[in-house]
C-alpha positions, 0 to 999 in steps of 0.5 A: 400443507407445508413440508418441513424444511431442514434448518441451518445449524448456526445463527448467522447473526453470531458475527456481523454480516460485514455489509457495512464494511463493503458499503464503506469501500464503495463510498470511499472509492467513489469519493477518492476517485472523484477527488483524483479525477477533479485533480487531474482536470484542474491540473490540466486547466492550470497548464501544468508542465510536470512532464517538462520537469521530468524530461529536464531531469533526464527521465524517459517518460516511456521508462518512468517508474523503473529503478534507474529512472527513479534513482535519476530523479532522486539524484536531482531532487533539489532542482526537480522540486524547484522546477515543479514549484515553478512549472506546476502550480498547486491547485487551491484545495477548494477546487479539489474538494468542490467536486466530492462535496458536490457529489456528497450533497447530490447523493444526500438529496437523491437519498432523501427525495428517492422515496417521494420520486418512486411513489409519484413515478409508479403512482403508488397508492396507500394499502387501505384504498385497495384493501377494503375488507382489511385482509391484507392489513391484518396480515401486515400487522401479524407479519410486523409483530412476527418480525418484532418491528417497533411499529407497522411500516407504511405500506403502499400498492403498485397496481401496475405491476402484475408480479406477486412480489414486493420491495422496501425502500426509503430509510430504516427509520421510515421504510416504505413497503410497496406490494405489487398488484399481483401479490394483492390479487393472491391474498385470498387464493394464496395468503401463505405466499403473501405472508412470506413476502411480507416477512421477507421485506420486513426482514430487511427492516429488521436487519437495518439494511434499508438505509445502506441499500438506498444510500448505495443507490443514491451515491452510485447515481450521483457518481455516475452522473456528476463524475464518471460521464463528464470525466469520460467525455473529457478523457476522450477529447484529451486523448485526441477526440474520436478520430479512428486512426489515432485510436490505433496508436494509443499508448498504455497511458492514454488507454488507461486514461480512457479505461479508468472511468469504465473500470471504476463504473464496473467496480462500483456496480459489481461491489454494489450488486454483491452487497445487495445479494448478501442482504437478500440472503440475510433477509431470507434467513431472518424471514425463515426464523419468523416461520416464513415458508421461503422455500416455497416462495423461492422457485426451484431452478436447476443450475444450467451447465456448459456455456450457458452456465458460465454465461449465467454465472457472469449474469448473476455477478451483475444482478442485485439478487442471488440465483434461486438455487443459492437462496434455497441452499442457503436456507439449510446451509448458510455457507454463502453467508459465512464465506468470502467469495472471489469477487469481493476479494478481487474488488477489495484489492482493486479498490484498496490500491486505487484508494491508496494510489489516489491519496498519494497523488493528492499528497504528491501534488501538494508536496506532502510526502514523508514516512509518516504520511505514507503510513497515514495514507496506508491506514484508509485502505488497510481499514477497508481490507481488514473490515471486508477481508478480515471480517469475512475470514473470521466468519468463515472460521467461526462457521467451520468451528461451529458446524464441524467442517474444515476451516478455510486456509485463506490461500484462495482469498489471498490469491484473489486479493493479490490479483485485485491489487495487481489489477488495480495497479495495472489499470491505474498505472501508478508509477508506470511510464507512458508506454508501460503497463507494469513497471515491476515485471513478473517478479513484482506482480508475483510479489504483490500476489504473494503478499496478499496470500501471506496476509490472508493466510496469517489472518486466517491462522490467527482466527483459527487459533483464537476460535479454538482457544477463546472461552467467552460467550462472544467471539467479538473480543477475539475478533477485535484483537485480531483485526486490530493486529491485522490493521497495524500489519496491513498499514505497514504492508500498504506503505511498503507495497507501493514503493517496493511491491508495485514499483520494485524500486529498492529491490532493483537498487543494486546497480553497477553504480552502487557496487562501485560505491561499495567497492570504493567504500570498502577500501583496499584489503577487503575481499569480494565477499564483503562487497557481495554481502553488502550488495546482497543486503542493501535492498533489504536495508533500504526497503526496511528503512523508516516505516514508523510502525514496522516494529509494531506490525512485527510485534502484532504479527507474532504476539497475537498468535503467541497469546492464543497459544499461551491461552491454551485449549478450553478443555473437552467441552465446546466453548461458550461462544460456540454453544451460543452461536448454534441454533436450538436443538443443534448438537454436532461435533465442534470443528476445532483442533487443539492448538500446539503447546507454547513450548513448541514455538518458544523453545526453537525461539530461545535456541535461535536467540542463543545462536544469534548471540554466538553468531554476532560474536563471531561476526564481530571477531571476524571484523576484529581481524581487519578483513571486514573492517578498515580503520578510518572507514567512517560511514562505510565501516558502519555499513559493513558492521551492520551488514555482517551483524545482519547476516549473523542474525539472519542465520540464527533466525533461519535456524529457529524457524527450521527448528520449529517445523515440527510445531504442528501449526503454521504459526509456530515457525513465525513465533519462533523466528520472531522470538529469535530475532527479538532476543538476537537484537537484544544481544546485538545491542549489548555486544556492540554497545560494550565495544572495546571491553572484550578484546577479541570482539573489539571493532571500533575502539579499544577503549572499554566503555558504553558506546550505544548501538546507534553510534555504530550503525552510522550508515543507516539508522539503527531501526533500519537494521531492526526492521531488516532483521524482523523482515527476514524473520517473516521470510524465514518463517514463510519458508519454514511453513512451506517445508512444514506442510511438505513434511506434514503431507509426508507424515500423513502418507506414512500413517503418522499422526501429528501428536497431541499437545502436552498440557502446561500450567497457564502461569508458565505459558504466560511468563514464557511469552512475556520476555520476548513480547516485552522486548519487541513492544519496547522497540515498537514504542521507541521506533516511532518516537525516535523517528519522529525526532529524526524526521523533525530535523531539517533534512539535508537534501543536498547530502541525500541527493549526492548519495543517490548520485553515487548509486546511479548506473551508467545512463541508459541510451535514450532514442534521439527523439527522446534525448532531444525532448530532454535537452529542450526541456532542460534548456527551457526550464533554466538551461538557456539562462545559465548557458547564455550568462555563462558564455557572456560573463566569461567573454566579458571577463576575458575582454577586461585588462588590468595591470599593477602599473595602471592608474589606481583609480582606473585599476580600481574601476576595472577590478570592481567590474572583474569582481562583479563578473567573478561573483556572477560566474561563481553563482552560475557555477554553483547551479551545476553543483546539484542545484540545477539539472544535469544536461541530459546529453552525456557529452554536453554534461561532461563539458558542463561539469568541467565548466562548473568545476572550473567556474567555482575554483577560478572564481574563488581564486579571482575574488581572493586576488581582487580583494588582496591589498595592496594589489601587488605583483602576487595579486596580479599573478593570482588574478592572471591564473584565475582568469586563465582558469575562467577562460578554460571554464568559459570554453567548456560553457561555449562547447556545452552551448554549441552541443545543446544548440546542435541537438535542438536544431537537428530535432527541428526546435527553434532557439530563442 
């Protein structure tokens, strides 16, 4: 006699289980990691010398990825890529695609042959051979009908297994159910248990998870056999074999090379086990709906405590079946099905950053890097994060609303997601130096974790808003809308995260060199306040530049919750989707709170927009006085205009965010701040475009007319300014939310309530949000189009290289051994040719003599030789002007720079003199002056040659 078991109050099928997204993460991680490992091996077999190019650029391998080293590389962009083209041959694409293709084919073969192999290996026999009286077959047919299967699947018996269990394998369309011998033996003594086991296995077929399960098995076996094991052996021998003494001196780079395959193996296995555990709980719930006594089938077990409990928890993480107590509790409360636990969030974060980093590695190898490429590579990890994290958070919110329980905040999930991002970057070491574990420092790590928390909290709050306002029968349209917005946001997030969050490049860009540049650009008469303002804002401007979808992401982040606020509460009754998600006979309070009125967000936003107009006008008036602007400043004047207008706009945005603290919902400050930012940008565009029409606000011209804003912001494109303002709006909203939560706790401690939202007409709510939303959507469409036109132009690498040279700080003091390696690489990759020819050409020029009194024929021959030598020297001098690396030694570089300057100037004079007709006394004197300059330049070339030779000789290197 079965005891009645409490039933769960919600249908777990209300939203998809999310196992498909987790399976996609597994597949993508294995394919991308396979390609990355193949790329590493193929590049090593091609004898690439990318490290030599980095050393020649003066980079310290131990400090690679830091802001100073990155700036040093950007300041020598042209010679670096020329060196890479010569020294690092690009592997043919088919060599990289061969291994992932082989992996896919092998996995497909394993998947197809696995059912046949299992039948033969375990000597499985057809059910009819052991079920002579047809008892089991009748139970099978009844269970298939109860499970609503299209037909009775193939059933076999594993007579050698004594347990009373079963397993289903194969494919969803052609499943095979294997019954253990012990289960067949109890067909007469305990037919109820047999029926429960059958319903559980048939539930897997009904849930269509058989294919997913054995596809993961096939891909994992192919990945471990074809990729992980061979790469691990190769990595060991690359590091130095199995010699014990060397292992004690391994650098972080070498340790990462050895550990990466092991981490990937653990990551894939843990993720696979998590997917399989989820499917087991879903199968239990599905079987329970078919009247299976799953409580009786799952043995009761008490959870151990202490160290044994901790060990058991770790053991469960590696198991493909959930613990017995979890399975039993899920039958009455399916919270584990609707929650997102720490492990999936951690694994998703680590997988996402590994995928993104490997994709960037491919593109860097094939010289395919641009803002649109960065944006495109961020799309894949963004899809995976939204599919796994987004779906799970939505399921948690839906469960809380239907059951009346407290809704999740997303903070815990965000912490684990951020920890996964940091762990993935730490293990992979993207951008780190040879002896570095983490290049961003503690601040960079905290930034990564904080960004993960911000993303999940925002997504959870959006889900809570829409779950409380959606009126439809299904929650899927609202889910799709929010996940689409989250996809755009996370795409920009990942594109921004790699160069800034993980690497911290732009946030460390304010160097002494950049401060000197700003001071020089400011000119005389400009106070330190201007210089300090520019230096403070420079990282935000640099970090917000040219992400094509940044404005679209900002629009999605606040328009989606604003639409939910405009939709308003559905009234006193439960939404239709809630009623539909509840199981029959369940009636409990709906766990949703009425959203705040839209005016609580728009009123502070409109106030902030008005303040922004006034603040921008004040900034223009300040610049009009000349204290913040200098006539003829050119691009630096445009930079000062942009900075002061940015500071004015940022202040207004902060006012709007703070004014929205009393809005009863954490997303109200975000909507208010972004509304203020959007209206402020419109005001900035108008006021700067009519420059000259309002005399007290005139900055660039006194002539009234239409001067588009993109002509004023000459230092950075206008969308960098737009992105910087929108980025600050996010930061201001985050700070306001923290203050809001503190104030809310204070009100609750005093017994004060949050108040109730006032009703407003739907038409008024929609029209109120339409104007700022339309403005930001116009920007979201205009930015990618404008950037596409901008980036389609031929880039001026020389100008960009010179700009980064100005940002360089004083060169770091490298060790003598590292400096010698740098000089040797500089010498090997082209420095030897330049020095040898510079000294030889100037010596040959010095040996030639010419006079106006010489025979014309003989003089013409000598002048021809001089002209050839001057042309050669001019060519050699041009290499010093940014087309070859700077000498890594400071003193040698100083002499080499003097040679380059003298060679270019002296050669120009030399060619002008020898080409002068007639060759009179003035031409002779001009040639003499030029030859003197070239002699001096030659002495600097000889001095550079001696300095380089001494460094290499002292380090024990041979000079060829």
